[in-house]
Backbone as CSV, one residue per row, in Angstrom:
resi,resn,N_x,N_y,N_z,CA_x,CA_y,CA_z,C_x,C_y,C_z
1,MET,75.927,-24.876,-97.177,74.930,-25.682,-96.533,74.494,-25.058,-95.216
2,ALA,75.388,-24.326,-94.646,75.071,-23.670,-93.392,73.972,-22.649,-93.583
3,SER,73.990,-21.954,-94.716,72.963,-20.942,-94.896,71.598,-21.570,-95.130
4,SER,71.531,-22.728,-95.758,70.243,-23.377,-95.948,69.706,-23.927,-94.634
5,ASP,70.580,-24.394,-93.732,70.116,-24.840,-92.413,69.542,-23.671,-91.630
6,THR,70.148,-22.518,-91.733,69.660,-21.334,-91.026,68.319,-20.909,-91.588
7,ALA,68.199,-20.915,-92.900,66.941,-20.520,-93.531,65.836,-21.495,-93.154
8,GLU,66.172,-22.794,-93.157,65.173,-23.786,-92.842,64.754,-23.712,-91.375
9,SER,65.668,-23.477,-90.460,65.282,-23.375,-89.056,64.483,-22.099,-88.822
10,THR,64.768,-21.045,-89.529,63.991,-19.816,-89.382,62.566,-20.048,-89.874
11,ARG,62.430,-20.708,-91.006,61.114,-21.001,-91.550,60.349,-21.934,-90.597
12,ARG,61.023,-22.932,-90.064,60.406,-23.871,-89.137,59.959,-23.152,-87.865
13,ASP,60.807,-22.274,-87.322,60.443,-21.500,-86.131,59.204,-20.643,-86.395
14,PHE,59.171,-20.030,-87.561,58.020,-19.209,-87.925,56.748,-20.057,-87.973
15,LEU,56.829,-21.234,-88.559,55.666,-22.114,-88.649,55.197,-22.560,-87.262
16,TYR,56.134,-22.853,-86.357,55.759,-23.216,-84.987,55.032,-22.064,-84.287
17,VAL,55.583,-20.884,-84.406,54.972,-19.707,-83.759,53.609,-19.423,-84.372
18,ALA,53.507,-19.474,-85.699,52.231,-19.207,-86.372,51.190,-20.249,-85.989
19,THR,51.577,-21.513,-85.929,50.651,-22.581,-85.556,50.189,-22.410,-84.108
20,ALA,51.109,-22.079,-83.225,50.751,-21.863,-81.815,49.806,-20.670,-81.669
21,ALA,50.066,-19.608,-82.409,49.205,-18.418,-82.348,47.807,-18.744,-82.863
22,MET,47.715,-19.459,-83.969,46.405,-19.831,-84.512,45.674,-20.772,-83.544
23,GLY,46.414,-21.660,-82.904,45.812,-22.546,-81.915,45.252,-21.767,-80.736
24,ALA,45.982,-20.748,-80.279,45.521,-19.917,-79.162,44.267,-19.145,-79.553
25,VAL,44.248,-18.613,-80.779,43.068,-17.892,-81.269,41.879,-18.855,-81.345
26,GLY,42.098,-20.062,-81.820,41.026,-21.056,-81.907,40.471,-21.431,-80.541
27,VAL,41.351,-21.635,-79.566,40.907,-21.969,-78.211,40.093,-20.812,-77.632
28,ALA,40.563,-19.576,-77.834,39.832,-18.401,-77.333,38.476,-18.286,-78.013
29,ALA,38.430,-18.545,-79.331,37.167,-18.449,-80.069,36.166,-19.499,-79.579
30,VAL,36.634,-20.664,-79.227,35.746,-21.713,-78.728,35.342,-21.430,-77.279
31,ALA,36.245,-20.924,-76.466,35.969,-20.689,-75.042,35.088,-19.465,-74.803
32,TRP,35.169,-18.450,-75.654,34.435,-17.195,-75.424,32.931,-17.404,-75.242
33,PRO,32.226,-18.134,-76.093,30.777,-18.304,-75.875,30.447,-18.964,-74.536
34,PHE,31.271,-19.907,-74.106,31.010,-20.571,-72.824,31.191,-19.602,-71.660
35,ILE,32.194,-18.767,-71.741,32.435,-17.783,-70.677,31.350,-16.710,-70.717
36,HIS,31.022,-16.235,-71.911,30.035,-15.156,-72.060,28.636,-15.587,-71.598
37,GLN,28.272,-16.830,-71.797,26.931,-17.274,-71.407,26.724,-17.261,-69.906
38,MET,27.793,-17.143,-69.134,27.651,-17.083,-67.679,27.224,-15.703,-67.192
39,ASN,27.335,-14.677,-68.031,26.906,-13.330,-67.661,25.384,-13.253,-67.681
40,PRO,24.763,-12.432,-66.821,23.312,-12.266,-66.879,22.922,-11.539,-68.169
41,ASP,21.763,-11.885,-68.713,21.331,-11.223,-69.939,20.774,-9.830,-69.631
42,ALA,20.522,-9.065,-70.667,20.074,-7.676,-70.507,18.732,-7.601,-69.788
43,ALA,17.835,-8.542,-70.049,16.533,-8.528,-69.384,16.673,-8.745,-67.884
44,THR,17.594,-9.586,-67.485,17.821,-9.839,-66.055,18.386,-8.600,-65.382
45,ILE,19.326,-7.957,-66.032,19.900,-6.734,-65.475,18.833,-5.653,-65.363
46,ALA,18.028,-5.500,-66.411,16.981,-4.477,-66.410,15.898,-4.771,-65.381
47,ALA,15.628,-6.036,-65.133,14.561,-6.400,-64.203,14.855,-5.968,-62.775
48,GLY,16.105,-5.839,-62.414,16.445,-5.455,-61.052,16.615,-3.965,-60.869
49,ALA,16.603,-3.230,-61.957,16.816,-1.786,-61.876,15.573,-1.092,-61.330
50,PRO,15.762,-0.003,-60.597,14.594,0.733,-60.121,13.849,1.359,-61.298
51,ILE,12.549,1.575,-61.118,11.760,2.240,-62.150,11.178,3.522,-61.574
52,ASP,11.121,4.536,-62.404,10.483,5.790,-62.029,9.106,5.822,-62.672
53,LEU,8.124,6.292,-61.921,6.752,6.319,-62.401,6.164,7.700,-62.175
54,ASP,5.641,8.290,-63.259,4.984,9.601,-63.189,3.539,9.385,-62.765
55,LEU,3.148,9.965,-61.639,1.806,9.776,-61.096,0.809,10.810,-61.595
56,SER,1.274,11.864,-62.259,0.376,12.955,-62.650,-0.794,12.513,-63.534
57,PRO,-0.646,11.541,-64.444,-1.816,11.155,-65.235,-2.787,10.203,-64.530
58,VAL,-2.460,9.743,-63.326,-3.323,8.792,-62.622,-4.451,9.562,-61.935
59,ALA,-5.681,9.304,-62.377,-6.853,10.012,-61.852,-7.201,9.512,-60.450
60,GLU,-7.851,10.367,-59.679,-8.298,9.985,-58.342,-9.244,8.794,-58.455
61,GLY,-9.004,7.768,-57.649,-9.811,6.554,-57.678,-9.285,5.498,-58.644
62,GLN,-8.305,5.845,-59.455,-7.764,4.917,-60.458,-6.674,4.030,-59.863
63,ILE,-6.596,2.803,-60.381,-5.538,1.856,-60.015,-4.777,1.536,-61.289
64,ILE,-3.452,1.671,-61.241,-2.646,1.248,-62.387,-1.764,0.087,-61.949
65,ARG,-1.325,-0.682,-62.934,-0.450,-1.813,-62.646,0.839,-1.636,-63.441
66,VAL,1.957,-1.763,-62.744,3.277,-1.712,-63.376,4.024,-2.980,-62.973
67,PHE,5.132,-3.244,-63.657,5.941,-4.410,-63.328,7.327,-3.966,-62.887
68,TRP,7.788,-4.558,-61.798,9.145,-4.325,-61.302,9.704,-5.668,-60.869
69,ARG,10.892,-5.985,-61.364,11.526,-7.284,-61.112,10.616,-8.447,-61.495
70,GLY,9.845,-8.245,-62.540,8.960,-9.292,-63.037,7.707,-9.496,-62.214
71,LYS,7.466,-8.646,-61.226,6.287,-8.788,-60.374,5.345,-7.607,-60.601
72,PRO,4.038,-7.880,-60.618,3.084,-6.782,-60.792,2.935,-5.974,-59.505
73,ILE,2.761,-4.679,-59.701,2.580,-3.758,-58.573,1.374,-2.876,-58.874
74,PHE,0.500,-2.720,-57.865,-0.638,-1.806,-57.981,-0.237,-0.457,-57.405
75,VAL,-0.601,0.603,-58.117,-0.476,1.967,-57.598,-1.886,2.544,-57.641
76,ARG,-2.405,2.874,-56.460,-3.792,3.344,-56.342,-3.806,4.792,-55.869
77,HIS,-4.561,5.618,-56.593,-4.775,7.007,-56.196,-6.082,7.032,-55.404
78,ARG,-5.955,7.015,-54.089,-7.123,6.901,-53.227,-7.874,8.225,-53.119
79,THR,-9.185,8.107,-52.972,-10.035,9.283,-52.808,-10.014,9.713,-51.341
80,PRO,-10.393,10.960,-51.051,-10.462,11.390,-49.648,-11.391,10.508,-48.808
81,LYS,-12.499,10.017,-49.393,-13.409,9.130,-48.655,-12.722,7.805,-48.337
82,GLU,-11.994,7.239,-49.298,-11.275,5.985,-49.048,-10.251,6.159,-47.928
83,ILE,-9.540,7.269,-47.943,-8.532,7.531,-46.911,-9.198,7.641,-45.542
84,ALA,-10.278,8.425,-45.464,-10.982,8.604,-44.192,-11.545,7.282,-43.682
85,ASP,-12.128,6.487,-44.585,-12.687,5.194,-44.181,-11.602,4.273,-43.624
86,GLU,-10.452,4.227,-44.269,-9.381,3.325,-43.829,-8.720,3.808,-42.543
87,GLN,-8.619,5.121,-42.364,-8.038,5.646,-41.128,-8.940,5.398,-39.923
88,ALA,-10.243,5.239,-40.175,-11.200,5.010,-39.087,-11.251,3.549,-38.631
89,VAL,-10.639,2.639,-39.367,-10.674,1.205,-39.020,-9.752,0.939,-37.833
90,ASP,-10.260,0.182,-36.861,-9.440,-0.239,-35.727,-8.562,-1.397,-36.194
91,PRO,-7.231,-1.229,-36.213,-6.352,-2.295,-36.693,-6.506,-3.616,-35.938
92,ALA,-6.941,-3.564,-34.694,-7.094,-4.787,-33.897,-8.187,-5.696,-34.452
93,THR,-9.067,-5.157,-35.284,-10.160,-5.959,-35.848,-9.742,-6.663,-37.143
94,LEU,-8.517,-6.459,-37.586,-8.071,-6.987,-38.877,-7.361,-8.336,-38.726
95,ILE,-7.352,-9.119,-39.797,-6.658,-10.411,-39.820,-5.158,-10.193,-39.623
96,ASP,-4.599,-9.217,-40.335,-3.182,-8.843,-40.230,-3.156,-7.377,-39.801
97,PRO,-3.179,-7.121,-38.492,-3.346,-5.752,-37.991,-2.271,-4.781,-38.492
98,ALA,-2.724,-3.690,-39.103,-1.827,-2.621,-39.554,-2.654,-1.356,-39.712
99,PRO,-2.212,-0.261,-39.106,-2.937,0.993,-39.319,-2.726,1.487,-40.752
100,ASP,-3.657,2.283,-41.224,-3.555,2.839,-42.579,-2.255,3.626,-42.738
101,SER,-1.838,4.323,-41.684,-0.631,5.160,-41.758,0.637,4.341,-42.015
102,ALA,0.626,3.055,-41.665,1.793,2.203,-41.894,1.848,1.684,-43.329
103,ARG,0.804,1.924,-44.098,0.708,1.397,-45.455,1.017,2.448,-46.521
104,VAL,1.151,3.705,-46.109,1.398,4.809,-47.054,2.534,5.682,-46.530
105,LYS,3.036,6.559,-47.380,4.083,7.497,-46.959,3.431,8.718,-46.299
106,PRO,4.036,9.253,-45.236,3.474,10.429,-44.561,3.322,11.605,-45.530
107,GLY,2.156,12.218,-45.485,1.872,13.355,-46.356,1.456,12.958,-47.767
108,LYS,1.487,11.687,-48.066,1.109,11.186,-49.401,0.073,10.074,-49.253
109,GLU,-0.869,10.252,-48.331,-1.845,9.218,-48.013,-2.723,8.833,-49.192
110,GLN,-2.801,9.701,-50.197,-3.641,9.392,-51.351,-3.021,8.321,-52.248
111,TRP,-1.737,8.014,-52.071,-1.048,7.037,-52.918,-0.755,5.762,-52.148
112,LEU,-1.279,4.650,-52.638,-0.992,3.337,-52.068,-0.239,2.533,-53.118
113,VAL,0.908,1.982,-52.733,1.735,1.175,-53.643,1.924,-0.189,-52.984
114,VAL,1.402,-1.250,-53.641,1.470,-2.608,-53.095,1.792,-3.606,-54.199
115,TYR,2.370,-4.744,-53.802,2.528,-5.842,-54.745,1.135,-6.343,-55.113
116,ALA,0.925,-6.632,-56.391,-0.375,-7.072,-56.889,-0.469,-8.584,-56.871
117,SER,-0.291,-9.153,-55.698,-0.270,-10.604,-55.582,-0.952,-11.011,-54.282
118,CYS,-2.011,-11.787,-54.406,-2.737,-12.257,-53.228,-1.782,-13.054,-52.343
119,THR,-1.856,-12.818,-51.057,-0.937,-13.479,-50.134,-1.370,-14.904,-49.797
120,HIS,-2.419,-15.385,-50.409,-2.822,-16.777,-50.206,-2.044,-17.685,-51.153
121,LEU,-2.278,-17.536,-52.465,-1.589,-18.386,-53.436,-0.966,-17.602,-54.583
122,GLY,-0.916,-16.287,-54.478,-0.221,-15.483,-55.481,-1.039,-15.054,-56.679
123,CYS,-2.353,-15.227,-56.638,-3.199,-14.769,-57.747,-3.189,-13.240,-57.782
124,ILE,-3.597,-12.669,-58.912,-3.691,-11.212,-59.011,-5.136,-10.809,-58.738
125,PRO,-5.367,-10.091,-57.637,-6.744,-9.704,-57.303,-7.280,-8.610,-58.233
126,LEU,-8.604,-8.524,-58.286,-9.284,-7.533,-59.122,-9.520,-6.268,-58.311
127,GLY,-9.237,-5.111,-58.914,-9.400,-3.836,-58.228,-10.839,-3.349,-58.213
128,HIS,-11.152,-2.505,-57.232,-12.491,-1.925,-57.048,-13.546,-3.008,-56.869
129,GLN,-13.183,-4.090,-56.197,-14.087,-5.226,-56.020,-14.192,-5.575,-54.541
130,GLY,-15.158,-6.392,-54.215,-15.309,-6.887,-52.854,-16.098,-5.942,-51.970
131,ASP,-16.378,-6.409,-50.772,-17.206,-5.651,-49.826,-16.549,-4.360,-49.360
132,TRP,-15.226,-4.259,-49.452,-14.514,-3.081,-48.952,-14.023,-2.179,-50.088
133,GLY,-14.358,-2.527,-51.334,-14.025,-1.672,-52.476,-12.557,-1.624,-52.843
134,GLY,-11.766,-2.484,-52.238,-10.338,-2.509,-52.536,-10.031,-3.495,-53.640
135,TRP,-9.678,-4.722,-53.239,-9.365,-5.784,-54.194,-10.064,-7.060,-53.758
136,PHE,-10.382,-7.891,-54.741,-10.994,-9.180,-54.477,-10.271,-10.226,-55.305
137,CYS,-9.854,-11.315,-54.667,-9.186,-12.408,-55.364,-10.247,-13.431,-55.761
138,PRO,-10.535,-13.543,-57.054,-11.603,-14.445,-57.486,-11.252,-15.930,-57.338
139,CYS,-9.986,-16.238,-57.157,-9.578,-17.651,-57.067,-10.112,-18.328,-55.802
140,HIS,-9.951,-17.662,-54.655,-10.335,-18.293,-53.394,-11.130,-17.375,-52.472
141,GLY,-11.438,-16.157,-52.919,-12.342,-15.295,-52.170,-11.730,-14.340,-51.169
142,SER,-10.427,-14.133,-51.185,-9.834,-13.155,-50.268,-10.249,-11.750,-50.683
143,ALA,-10.499,-10.910,-49.691,-10.900,-9.527,-49.964,-9.975,-8.581,-49.208
144,TYR,-9.604,-7.496,-49.882,-8.707,-6.483,-49.319,-9.406,-5.134,-49.368
145,ASP,-9.096,-4.264,-48.398,-9.666,-2.921,-48.417,-8.805,-1.997,-49.276
146,THR,-9.136,-0.711,-49.293,-8.407,0.234,-50.143,-7.033,0.605,-49.587
147,ALA,-6.662,0.018,-48.457,-5.302,0.154,-47.926,-4.511,-1.123,-48.187
148,GLY,-5.118,-2.071,-48.913,-4.441,-3.329,-49.213,-4.374,-4.277,-48.031
149,ARG,-5.218,-4.047,-47.023,-5.239,-4.928,-45.848,-6.266,-6.032,-46.060
150,VAL,-5.894,-7.257,-45.721,-6.803,-8.380,-45.900,-7.947,-8.258,-44.900
151,ARG,-9.183,-8.345,-45.416,-10.364,-8.225,-44.560,-11.112,-9.547,-44.459
152,ARG,-10.944,-10.411,-45.475,-11.563,-11.730,-45.444,-10.609,-12.702,-46.122
153,GLY,-10.383,-13.853,-45.478,-9.406,-14.829,-45.947,-9.928,-15.706,-47.048
154,PRO,-9.097,-16.620,-47.465,-8.036,-17.333,-46.770,-6.673,-16.650,-46.762
155,ALA,-6.511,-15.526,-47.416,-5.216,-14.838,-47.395,-4.858,-14.501,-45.945
156,PRO,-3.635,-14.825,-45.521,-3.260,-14.582,-44.134,-2.658,-13.203,-43.882
157,LEU,-2.179,-12.543,-44.941,-1.448,-11.285,-44.771,-1.963,-10.202,-45.710
158,ASN,-1.648,-8.965,-45.347,-1.960,-7.818,-46.203,-1.140,-7.888,-47.490
159,LEU,-1.574,-7.144,-48.511,-0.771,-7.053,-49.726,0.565,-6.424,-49.342
160,PRO,1.689,-7.028,-49.719,2.998,-6.503,-49.314,3.313,-5.157,-49.963
161,LEU,4.155,-4.392,-49.285,4.600,-3.088,-49.793,5.974,-3.240,-50.441
162,PRO,6.119,-2.809,-51.690,7.455,-2.848,-52.299,8.281,-1.664,-51.792
163,PRO,9.589,-1.716,-51.947,10.386,-0.534,-51.579,10.144,0.574,-52.594
164,TYR,9.742,1.746,-52.118,9.518,2.874,-53.021,9.708,4.178,-52.258
165,GLU,9.923,5.235,-53.009,10.063,6.564,-52.418,9.545,7.595,-53.404
166,PHE,9.159,8.740,-52.870,8.730,9.836,-53.720,9.961,10.626,-54.147
167,VAL,10.136,10.769,-55.465,11.239,11.557,-56.006,10.861,13.035,-55.940
168,ASP,9.606,13.327,-56.260,9.025,14.664,-56.087,7.527,14.460,-55.892
169,ASN,6.735,15.511,-56.002,5.300,15.401,-55.714,4.533,14.524,-56.699
170,THR,5.059,14.338,-57.899,4.317,13.572,-58.910,5.070,12.348,-59.424
171,LYS,6.201,12.023,-58.823,6.970,10.859,-59.287,7.408,9.998,-58.126
172,ILE,7.350,8.674,-58.363,7.869,7.739,-57.379,8.934,6.873,-58.049
173,ARG,9.829,6.359,-57.223,10.853,5.416,-57.675,10.615,4.115,-56.919
174,ILE,10.366,3.054,-57.674,10.179,1.734,-57.096,11.474,0.969,-57.295
175,GLY,12.043,0.495,-56.199,13.240,-0.319,-56.327,14.407,0.141,-55.487
176,ALA,15.591,-0.215,-55.964,16.849,-0.011,-55.225,16.987,1.424,-54.732
177,GLY,17.488,1.518,-53.526,17.706,2.835,-52.931,16.469,3.381,-52.255
178,ALA,15.310,2.800,-52.564,14.080,3.259,-51.950,13.890,2.525,-50.629
179,SER,13.232,3.164,-49.702,12.961,2.512,-48.426,11.504,2.081,-48.402
180,ALA,11.243,0.956,-47.760,9.894,0.398,-47.765,8.945,1.177,-46.893
């Protein structure tokens, strides 16, 4: 009888351990989706990453729009006339005073990179429009010059500059690690 008690307790111990192990696996299987859903999704991670942009196909006078962190950005290849016109403007005459040199990178004056969002209510202005040939917001009539400076309101501020840097002569990096 002693041997049957030993066999039965061994079998019982095995069943307890197996049941506990299956219970632990079940709890982990139920808990995993709840824990995993707290991680950011791939689109969120990608949205914050810097983007590299090749400028070589952008023709002089052309404006392209890219998205970074879910926000539109204008990249404008300014003509020599646009640059000269904007450099000649007295910043004191502007709604939001800023010299042209503060809006571009030194030695790369032909490239203007700005957020594509009107500073009045966030509409996306139309390029090559308005009295100054820059951007015009059709929603409320704000006008910007080719340096992205507000020339006629109700917009109170110039188009903001995103953080960006030149990687080489034909590429820029918009985002992390770049200085504004």
